[in-house]
C-alpha positions as CSV (number, residue, x, y, z in Angstrom):
1,M,-135.9,-180.4,-114.6
2,I,-139.4,-179.1,-114.1
3,N,-141.8,-181.0,-111.8
4,I,-145.5,-181.1,-113.0
5,A,-148.4,-182.5,-111.0
6,I,-151.5,-183.5,-112.9
7,L,-155.0,-183.8,-111.2
8,K,-157.0,-186.0,-113.5
9,T,-160.8,-186.0,-113.8
10,D,-160.9,-189.7,-112.9
11,G,-159.5,-188.7,-109.4
12,S,-156.0,-190.0,-110.0
13,T,-152.9,-187.9,-109.9
14,E,-149.6,-188.2,-112.0
15,K,-146.3,-186.5,-111.4
16,I,-144.2,-185.9,-114.5
17,Q,-140.9,-184.1,-115.2
18,C,-139.8,-182.1,-118.3
19,T,-137.2,-179.9,-119.5
20,T,-137.8,-176.1,-120.0
21,D,-137.8,-176.8,-123.8
22,E,-140.5,-179.4,-123.5
23,R,-142.6,-177.5,-121.0
24,L,-145.3,-176.1,-123.4
25,K,-145.8,-179.5,-125.1
26,T,-145.8,-181.3,-121.9
27,L,-148.6,-179.0,-120.4
28,Q,-150.6,-179.1,-123.6
29,D,-150.4,-183.0,-123.5
30,A,-151.3,-183.0,-119.8
31,V,-154.6,-181.0,-120.3
32,G,-155.4,-182.2,-123.8
33,G,-155.1,-179.0,-125.8
34,Y,-154.3,-175.3,-125.7
35,I,-153.4,-174.2,-122.2
36,E,-154.8,-171.4,-120.0
37,I,-153.7,-170.3,-116.6
38,V,-156.4,-170.0,-114.0
39,S,-155.7,-167.7,-111.1
40,G,-157.2,-167.7,-107.6
41,V,-157.6,-171.4,-107.2
42,C,-154.2,-172.9,-106.7
43,P,-151.9,-172.9,-103.7
44,P,-149.4,-170.0,-103.2
45,D,-146.5,-170.3,-105.6
46,Y,-148.3,-172.6,-107.9
47,L,-150.2,-172.1,-111.2
48,C,-153.2,-174.0,-112.3
49,I,-153.0,-174.8,-116.1
50,V,-156.2,-176.1,-117.7
51,N,-157.5,-176.8,-121.3
52,E,-158.5,-173.3,-122.7
53,D,-161.4,-175.0,-124.5
54,G,-162.5,-177.1,-121.7
55,Q,-166.0,-175.8,-121.2
56,R,-166.7,-175.6,-124.9
57,L,-165.6,-179.2,-125.2
58,Q,-167.8,-180.2,-122.3
59,L,-164.9,-181.9,-120.4
60,E,-165.6,-183.6,-117.2
61,P,-165.5,-181.6,-113.9
62,N,-162.4,-182.1,-112.0
63,P,-163.0,-183.7,-108.6
64,Y,-160.2,-181.7,-107.0
65,L,-161.6,-178.3,-108.1
66,P,-165.1,-179.0,-109.1
67,N,-165.5,-175.4,-110.7
68,I,-162.8,-176.5,-113.3
69,V,-163.4,-178.9,-116.0
70,G,-160.7,-181.3,-117.5
71,N,-157.3,-182.2,-116.1
72,I,-155.4,-179.7,-114.1
73,A,-151.6,-179.3,-114.3
74,L,-149.9,-177.7,-111.3
75,I,-146.6,-176.1,-111.8
76,K,-144.4,-173.8,-109.6
77,V,-144.6,-170.1,-110.7
78,E,-140.8,-170.1,-110.9
79,D,-140.8,-172.9,-113.4
80,M,-142.9,-170.8,-115.8
81,E,-140.7,-167.8,-115.8
C-alpha cells in the first residue's frame, strides 16, 4: 500500500492509502484535478503533488505552503517510481 498525506486548504490533514494501480486517480482526487509535481518545497524523499490548474482556477492558498494554492498531496519519492 502507498501512503499519501493531504494538506488541505482549510488547515486540516488527511492520511489515505491506495494501491499502485489506484495511485494516479487517488492523487487526482486529492488535489481536485490533473496533477503536477512541485519541486524544492517538500521534505527530502517526498514529492509535493498539486493541482496543475490551481492558479488558473484561483484555488485558495494552502496554509502549510502559502506560495502554493489548493490541496497538497505528499507522497514518498519511492512510491512514485
